[in-house]
DRENDO-1510 file (C-alpha; in Angstrom, 1 decimal, always signed):
<recs>
REC; n; res; u; v; w
REC; 1; MET; -24.2; -8.2; +22.2 .
REC; 2; VAL; -22.9; -5.2; +20.3 .
REC; 3; GLY; -26.1; -5.7; +18.4 .
REC; 4; VAL; -29.6; -6.1; +19.9 .
REC; 5; GLY; -32.2; -5.3; +17.3 .
REC; 6; LEU; -33.5; -6.8; +14.1 .
REC; 7; SER; -36.3; -5.8; +11.7 .
REC; 8; LEU; -38.3; -7.0; +8.7 .
REC; 9; ALA; -37.1; -6.3; +5.2 .
REC; 10; LEU; -40.4; -4.7; +4.1 .
REC; 11; ALA; -43.4; -3.5; +6.1 .
REC; 12; SER; -45.6; -4.6; +3.2 .
REC; 13; SER; -44.5; -8.2; +3.8 .
REC; 14; VAL; -46.4; -8.3; +7.1 .
REC; 15; MET; -49.7; -10.1; +6.5 .
REC; 16; PRO; -52.9; -9.9; +8.5 .
REC; 17; LEU; -53.1; -12.5; +11.2 .
REC; 18; GLY; -55.2; -15.5; +10.2 .
REC; 19; HIS; -57.1; -18.2; +12.1 .
REC; 20; GLY; -56.3; -21.6; +13.3 .
REC; 21; ASP; -52.6; -21.5; +14.1 .
REC; 22; PRO; -50.5; -20.6; +17.1 .
REC; 23; GLY; -49.5; -17.4; +15.4 .
REC; 24; SER; -53.0; -16.1; +15.4 .
REC; 25; PRO; -54.5; -14.2; +18.3 .
REC; 26; SER; -57.8; -15.6; +19.7 .
REC; 27; ALA; -60.4; -14.8; +22.3 .
REC; 28; ASP; -59.4; -15.5; +25.9 .
REC; 29; SER; -62.5; -16.8; +27.6 .
REC; 30; ALA; -60.7; -16.7; +31.0 .
REC; 31; ALA; -59.2; -13.2; +30.5 .
REC; 32; PRO; -58.9; -11.3; +33.8 .
REC; 33; PRO; -60.6; -7.9; +34.0 .
REC; 34; PRO; -58.4; -4.8; +33.2 .
REC; 35; GLY; -56.2; -3.8; +36.1 .
REC; 36; ARG; -56.3; -7.2; +37.9 .
REC; 37; ILE; -53.3; -7.7; +40.2 .
REC; 38; THR; -51.6; -10.9; +38.9 .
REC; 39; PRO; -49.8; -13.1; +41.5 .
REC; 40; GLY; -46.1; -12.2; +41.4 .
REC; 41; LEU; -46.7; -8.9; +39.7 .
REC; 42; GLY; -48.2; -7.0; +42.6 .
REC; 43; SER; -49.2; -3.5; +41.5 .
REC; 44; TRP; -47.0; -3.8; +38.3 .
REC; 45; THR; -50.0; -4.1; +36.0 .
REC; 46; ALA; -50.3; -3.1; +32.3 .
REC; 47; GLN; -51.8; +0.2; +33.4 .
REC; 48; ALA; -48.7; +0.8; +35.6 .
REC; 49; ALA; -46.3; -0.3; +32.9 .
REC; 50; SER; -48.0; +2.0; +30.3 .
REC; 51; ARG; -47.9; +4.9; +32.7 .
REC; 52; TYR; -44.3; +4.4; +33.5 .
REC; 53; TRP; -43.0; +3.7; +30.0 .
REC; 54; THR; -44.1; +6.9; +28.3 .
REC; 55; ALA; -42.9; +7.9; +24.8 .
REC; 56; ALA; -40.5; +10.4; +26.3 .
REC; 57; ARG; -38.9; +7.7; +28.7 .
REC; 58; MET; -38.8; +5.0; +26.0 .
REC; 59; THR; -37.0; +7.2; +23.5 .
REC; 60; ASP; -34.7; +8.7; +26.1 .
REC; 61; ASP; -33.6; +5.3; +27.4 .
REC; 62; THR; -32.9; +4.0; +23.9 .
REC; 63; GLY; -31.0; +7.0; +22.6 .
REC; 64; GLU; -32.8; +6.7; +19.3 .
REC; 65; THR; -32.5; +10.3; +18.3 .
REC; 66; GLY; -29.7; +9.9; +15.7 .
REC; 67; ASP; -29.9; +11.3; +12.2 .
REC; 68; SER; -32.0; +9.2; +9.8 .
REC; 69; GLN; -30.9; +8.1; +6.4 .
REC; 70; ASP; -34.4; +7.2; +5.2 .
REC; 71; GLY; -36.5; +10.0; +6.6 .
REC; 72; ALA; -37.6; +8.3; +9.8 .
REC; 73; GLN; -36.5; +9.8; +13.1 .
REC; 74; GLY; -34.2; +7.5; +15.0 .
REC; 75; SER; -33.6; +5.1; +12.1 .
REC; 76; HIS; -30.2; +4.7; +10.4 .
REC; 77; GLY; -31.7; +3.5; +7.1 .
REC; 78; THR; -31.1; +0.4; +5.0 .
REC; 79; ARG; -27.8; -1.4; +5.4 .
REC; 80; THR; -26.7; -2.8; +2.1 .
REC; 81; ALA; -25.3; -6.3; +1.6 .
REC; 82; SER; -21.5; -6.5; +1.3 .
REC; 83; GLY; -18.9; -9.2; +1.4 .
REC; 84; GLY; -21.2; -12.1; +2.4 .
REC; 85; ILE; -23.1; -10.0; +4.9 .
REC; 86; ALA; -26.9; -9.7; +4.1 .
REC; 87; GLY; -28.5; -6.3; +4.1 .
REC; 88; SER; -31.1; -5.1; +6.6 .
REC; 89; THR; -34.0; -2.6; +6.5 .
REC; 90; PRO; -35.8; -0.6; +9.2 .
REC; 91; PHE; -39.6; -0.9; +9.4 .
REC; 92; ASP; -42.4; -0.5; +11.9 .
REC; 93; GLY; -42.1; -4.1; +13.1 .
REC; 94; ILE; -44.4; -7.1; +13.5 .
REC; 95; PRO; -46.8; -7.7; +16.5 .
REC; 96; VAL; -45.1; -10.9; +17.8 .
REC; 97; VAL; -41.7; -9.1; +18.3 .
REC; 98; GLY; -41.1; -6.2; +20.6 .
REC; 99; ARG; -38.7; -4.2; +22.6 .
REC; 100; LEU; -38.0; -5.4; +26.2 .
REC; 101; PHE; -37.6; -2.3; +28.4 .
REC; 102; MET; -35.8; -2.7; +31.7 .
REC; 103; THR; -34.7; -0.8; +34.7 .
REC; 104; GLY; -32.4; -1.7; +37.5 .
REC; 105; THR; -28.6; -2.2; +37.8 .
REC; 106; ASN; -26.5; -3.8; +35.1 .
REC; 107; VAL; -29.4; -4.9; +33.0 .
REC; 108; GLY; -29.5; -5.7; +29.3 .
REC; 109; ASP; -26.5; -5.0; +27.2 .
REC; 110; SER; -27.1; -1.5; +25.8 .
REC; 111; GLY; -24.5; +0.3; +28.0 .
REC; 112; ILE; -26.6; +3.4; +27.7 .
REC; 113; SER; -26.8; +3.9; +31.5 .
REC; 114; SER; -26.4; +2.1; +34.8 .
REC; 115; ASP; -30.1; +2.0; +35.5 .
REC; 116; ALA; -31.7; +1.2; +32.2 .
REC; 117; GLY; -31.3; -1.3; +29.4 .
REC; 118; GLU; -33.1; -2.8; +26.4 .
REC; 119; CYS; -33.2; -6.1; +24.7 .
REC; 120; THR; -35.5; -7.7; +22.1 .
REC; 121; ALA; -38.1; -10.4; +22.9 .
REC; 122; SER; -40.8; -12.2; +21.1 .
REC; 123; VAL; -44.0; -14.0; +22.0 .
REC; 124; VAL; -43.8; -17.8; +21.9 .
REC; 125; HIS; -46.7; -20.2; +22.0 .
REC; 126; SER; -47.6; -21.5; +25.4 .
REC; 127; PRO; -50.7; -23.0; +27.1 .
REC; 128; GLY; -51.0; -19.9; +29.3 .
REC; 129; ARG; -50.6; -17.7; +26.2 .
REC; 130; ASN; -48.4; -15.3; +28.2 .
REC; 131; LEU; -44.8; -16.3; +27.5 .
REC; 132; ILE; -42.0; -14.4; +25.8 .
REC; 133; VAL; -38.5; -15.6; +24.8 .
REC; 134; THR; -35.3; -13.6; +24.9 .
REC; 135; ALA; -31.6; -14.1; +25.7 .
REC; 136; ALA; -30.8; -15.4; +29.2 .
REC; 137; HIS; -28.3; -12.6; +29.7 .
REC; 138; CYS; -31.3; -10.2; +29.5 .
REC; 139; LEU; -32.9; -11.9; +32.5 .
REC; 140; ASP; -30.1; -13.4; +34.5 .
REC; 141; ASN; -29.6; -10.7; +37.1 .
REC; 142; PRO; -32.7; -8.5; +37.1 .
REC; 143; ASP; -33.6; -6.0; +39.7 .
REC; 144; ARG; -36.6; -7.8; +41.2 .
REC; 145; HIS; -38.2; -4.4; +41.7 .
REC; 146; GLY; -37.3; -3.1; +38.3 .
REC; 147; HIS; -39.8; -1.8; +35.7 .
REC; 148; TYR; -39.6; -4.5; +33.1 .
REC; 149; ALA; -42.1; -4.3; +30.2 .
REC; 150; PHE; -42.6; -5.9; +26.9 .
REC; 151; VAL; -43.8; -3.6; +24.1 .
REC; 152; PRO; -44.9; -5.5; +21.0 .
REC; 153; GLN; -44.2; -3.8; +17.7 .
REC; 154; TYR; -42.7; -0.8; +19.4 .
REC; 155; HIS; -41.8; +2.0; +17.0 .
REC; 156; GLN; -40.8; +5.6; +17.5 .
REC; 157; GLY; -42.2; +5.9; +21.0 .
REC; 158; GLN; -45.5; +4.2; +20.1 .
REC; 159; LYS; -47.1; +1.3; +22.0 .
REC; 160; PRO; -49.7; +0.0; +19.5 .
REC; 161; PHE; -50.7; -2.9; +21.8 .
REC; 162; GLY; -49.7; -1.3; +25.1 .
REC; 163; ALA; -47.0; -2.4; +27.5 .
REC; 164; PHE; -47.2; -5.9; +29.0 .
REC; 165; PRO; -45.6; -6.1; +32.5 .
REC; 166; VAL; -42.9; -8.8; +32.9 .
REC; 167; ASN; -43.2; -11.0; +35.9 .
REC; 168; LEU; -39.7; -11.1; +37.2 .
REC; 169; LYS; -40.6; -13.9; +39.7 .
REC; 170; ARG; -41.5; -16.1; +36.7 .
REC; 171; THR; -38.4; -16.2; +34.5 .
REC; 172; TRP; -36.8; -19.5; +33.4 .
REC; 173; ILE; -33.1; -19.9; +32.6 .
REC; 174; ASP; -31.0; -23.0; +32.5 .
REC; 175; PRO; -29.3; -23.2; +36.0 .
REC; 176; ARG; -26.1; -24.0; +34.2 .
REC; 177; TYR; -26.1; -20.6; +32.7 .
REC; 178; LEU; -26.7; -19.0; +36.1 .
REC; 179; LYS; -23.8; -21.0; +37.5 .
REC; 180; LEU; -21.3; -20.8; +34.7 .
REC; 181; GLY; -21.9; -17.2; +33.6 .
REC; 182; HIS; -21.9; -15.5; +30.2 .
REC; 183; VAL; -18.8; -17.1; +28.9 .
REC; 184; ASP; -18.7; -20.7; +30.0 .
REC; 185; GLY; -22.5; -20.8; +30.1 .
REC; 186; ALA; -22.9; -19.3; +26.6 .
REC; 187; PRO; -24.5; -22.5; +25.1 .
REC; 188; TYR; -27.5; -22.0; +27.5 .
REC; 189; ASP; -28.1; -18.3; +26.6 .
REC; 190; ILE; -31.9; -18.4; +26.2 .
REC; 191; GLY; -34.6; -17.5; +28.6 .
REC; 192; PHE; -38.3; -17.3; +29.0 .
REC; 193; ALA; -40.5; -15.0; +31.0 .
REC; 194; GLU; -44.2; -14.6; +31.8 .
REC; 195; VAL; -45.9; -11.4; +31.1 .
REC; 196; GLY; -49.1; -10.1; +32.7 .
REC; 197; PRO; -52.3; -9.3; +30.9 .
REC; 198; GLY; -52.6; -6.2; +28.7 .
REC; 199; LEU; -54.7; -3.1; +29.1 .
REC; 200; ASP; -57.9; -5.0; +28.1 .
REC; 201; GLY; -57.2; -7.9; +30.4 .
REC; 202; ARG; -56.2; -10.3; +27.6 .
REC; 203; ASN; -53.0; -12.3; +27.5 .
REC; 204; VAL; -50.3; -11.3; +25.0 .
REC; 205; GLU; -50.7; -14.2; +22.7 .
REC; 206; ASN; -54.4; -13.6; +22.4 .
REC; 207; VAL; -53.6; -10.0; +21.4 .
REC; 208; VAL; -50.7; -10.3; +18.9 .
REC; 209; GLY; -50.3; -14.1; +18.1 .
REC; 210; ALA; -47.1; -16.1; +18.7 .
REC; 211; ASN; -44.1; -17.7; +17.2 .
REC; 212; THR; -43.4; -21.4; +17.9 .
REC; 213; MET; -40.2; -23.0; +19.1 .
REC; 214; ASP; -38.3; -25.4; +16.8 .
REC; 215; PHE; -35.9; -27.4; +19.0 .
REC; 216; ASN; -33.2; -29.6; +17.5 .
REC; 217; ALA; -33.7; -28.1; +14.0 .
REC; 218; GLY; -30.3; -29.5; +13.1 .
REC; 219; HIS; -26.7; -28.3; +12.8 .
REC; 220; THR; -27.1; -27.3; +9.2 .
REC; 221; ASP; -27.8; -24.1; +7.2 .
REC; 222; HIS; -31.2; -22.4; +7.8 .
REC; 223; GLN; -32.8; -19.4; +6.0 .
REC; 224; VAL; -34.2; -17.2; +8.8 .
REC; 225; GLN; -35.8; -13.8; +9.2 .
REC; 226; LEU; -34.3; -11.7; +12.0 .
REC; 227; VAL; -36.4; -9.0; +13.6 .
REC; 228; GLY; -35.3; -6.9; +16.5 .
REC; 229; TYR; -34.4; -3.5; +18.0 .
REC; 230; SER; -31.2; -1.6; +18.2 .
REC; 231; VAL; -31.1; +0.9; +21.0 .
REC; 232; TYR; -29.9; +3.5; +18.5 .
REC; 233; GLU; -33.0; +3.2; +16.3 .
REC; 234; GLY; -36.7; +4.0; +16.8 .
REC; 235; ARG; -37.9; +1.1; +14.6 .
REC; 236; ALA; -37.2; -2.6; +14.2 .
REC; 237; ARG; -34.6; -3.9; +11.8 .
REC; 238; SER; -35.1; -6.8; +9.5 .
REC; 239; CYS; -32.8; -9.2; +7.6 .
REC; 240; THR; -33.3; -12.3; +5.6 .
REC; 241; GLY; -30.1; -14.4; +5.9 .
REC; 242; THR; -28.6; -17.9; +6.3 .
REC; 243; ALA; -27.8; -19.2; +9.7 .
REC; 244; VAL; -24.9; -21.6; +9.7 .
REC; 245; PRO; -23.4; -23.9; +12.4 .
REC; 246; PHE; -20.6; -22.4; +14.5 .
REC; 247; GLN; -18.5; -24.7; +16.7 .
REC; 248; ASP; -20.6; -27.3; +18.4 .
REC; 249; ASP; -23.1; -25.2; +20.3 .
REC; 250; PHE; -23.9; -22.1; +18.3 .
REC; 251; LEU; -25.3; -20.7; +15.1 .
REC; 252; ARG; -23.9; -17.7; +13.2 .
REC; 253; ILE; -25.4; -15.3; +10.7 .
REC; 254; GLY; -24.1; -12.3; +8.8 .
REC; 255; CYS; -26.7; -9.5; +8.9 .
REC; 256; ALA; -25.7; -5.8; +8.7 .
REC; 257; GLY; -26.5; -3.4; +11.6 .
REC; 258; TYR; -27.4; -5.4; +14.6 .
REC; 259; ASP; -26.2; -3.2; +17.3 .
REC; 260; ASP; -26.8; -3.0; +21.1 .
REC; 261; GLY; -30.3; -3.9; +22.0 .
REC; 262; THR; -30.8; -6.8; +19.6 .
REC; 263; SER; -30.0; -9.5; +22.1 .
REC; 264; GLY; -32.9; -11.9; +22.3 .
REC; 265; SER; -34.0; -11.2; +18.7 .
REC; 266; PRO; -35.7; -14.3; +17.2 .
REC; 267; TRP; -34.2; -16.3; +14.3 .
REC; 268; MET; -37.4; -17.3; +12.5 .
REC; 269; ALA; -37.3; -20.1; +10.1 .
REC; 270; GLY; -40.3; -20.7; +7.8 .
REC; 271; PHE; -41.3; -17.0; +8.2 .
REC; 272; ASN; -44.8; -16.4; +6.7 .
REC; 273; GLY; -44.9; -12.6; +7.0 .
REC; 274; ARG; -46.2; -12.6; +10.5 .
REC; 275; THR; -44.7; -15.5; +12.5 .
REC; 276; GLY; -42.1; -18.3; +12.2 .
REC; 277; LYS; -40.4; -21.1; +14.0 .
REC; 278; ILE; -37.7; -19.9; +16.3 .
REC; 279; ILE; -34.4; -21.8; +16.0 .
REC; 280; GLY; -32.4; -19.4; +18.2 .
REC; 281; VAL; -32.2; -15.9; +19.6 .
REC; 282; ILE; -29.3; -13.5; +19.4 .
REC; 283; GLY; -27.0; -14.4; +22.3 .
REC; 284; GLY; -24.7; -17.2; +23.2 .
REC; 285; TRP; -21.2; -16.7; +21.8 .
REC; 286; GLU; -19.8; -13.3; +23.0 .
REC; 287; THR; -23.4; -12.7; +24.2 .
REC; 288; GLY; -24.4; -12.5; +20.6 .
REC; 289; GLY; -21.3; -11.1; +19.0 .
REC; 290; SER; -19.0; -8.1; +19.2 .
REC; 291; ASN; -19.5; -7.1; +15.6 .
REC; 292; PRO; -22.9; -5.6; +14.6 .
REC; 293; ASP; -22.7; -7.3; +11.2 .
REC; 294; THR; -22.2; -10.8; +12.6 .
REC; 295; SER; -24.6; -12.3; +15.2 .
REC; 296; TYR; -24.7; -15.6; +17.1 .
REC; 297; ALA; -27.2; -17.7; +18.8 .
REC; 298; ALA; -27.0; -20.7; +21.2 .
REC; 299; TYR; -28.3; -23.9; +19.5 .
REC; 300; VAL; -31.7; -24.6; +20.9 .
REC; 301; GLY; -31.6; -28.3; +21.6 .
REC; 302; ASP; -32.6; -30.6; +24.4 .
REC; 303; ALA; -31.4; -28.2; +27.2 .
REC; 304; ALA; -33.4; -25.3; +25.8 .
REC; 305; GLU; -36.4; -27.5; +25.3 .
REC; 306; ALA; -36.3; -28.7; +29.0 .
REC; 307; VAL; -36.4; -25.0; +30.1 .
REC; 308; TYR; -39.3; -24.3; +27.8 .
REC; 309; ARG; -41.2; -27.3; +29.0 .
REC; 310; GLN; -40.7; -26.1; +32.6 .
REC; 311; ALA; -42.0; -22.7; +31.7 .
REC; 312; THR; -45.0; -24.0; +29.8 .
REC; 313; ALA; -45.9; -26.4; +32.5 .
REC; 314; GLY; -46.0; -23.5; +35.0 .
REC; 315; LYS; -43.4; -25.0; +37.2 .
REC; 316; ASP; -41.5; -22.8; +39.6 .
REC; 317; PRO; -38.2; -21.4; +38.1 .
REC; 318; VAL; -35.0; -23.1; +39.2 .
REC; 319; THR; -32.7; -20.7; +40.9 .
REC; 320; LEU; -29.2; -21.1; +42.5 .
REC; 321; PRO; -28.9; -20.7; +46.3 .
REC; 322; SER; -27.8; -17.2; +47.3 .
</recs>
């Protein structure tokens, strides 16, 4: 998408994580020791990811050095509402949403360089407590030796919870998306990926909490919170807006300022200041949209739920023959 980042309207709206719901972090009694080599990750551990994705590399890859309109480096300030488009505000983010840093060839949709890219991803509840959700087009042709990492609540070169290594051998995308491509496969533009343990050996959901998925929420209007990251900004961007049906297979929302890098940003219904129920992620129609003030998402119905069930059951990803 021409927009790949979303942020919360006010940092003060972010509430402390509570107890007793999937959005709350909890102790992981089976947590591996720090530095453990996880199957499929090899030596790409949290320690390796944190060493590779330094502040200098993260800010250089995102190009977030533009002039600020609100005093924060790399932030373009509040975008005001206009003509049916809801406004958006930069802030320091929330723990369950982060920037997905990628290396390799033709990754992401930022267009910053041929060997780097960024999308947005969020933690989603799973039995393994180690699953993120993003757009399928952020994962559909990854360099299997690339340095993919998820950085929750990234802001201005900081990694408040560290960098979680993405296991590129454990990504789940509807095979119809892989076969049909970005245009004809747009209704299936959602993907899931496992991430390895963090620096302290705990799984990501136990560290930051998680959103939940809300499949088949209905082809009707939904008020949602959009949180994500533009490659041109050092902080997340937030918008509260109304998602409306678009054609048969998509949702559309008018939120100002969702540029490159916001693909994969969660559309959170029932947002409580820390988590919500995901009814879509930026992607789908025109891989999320060609106008930074209008974003799209594939409707997450039975097809998306089948992919999620495969991921949460720990089944091997379905791939097309080479």
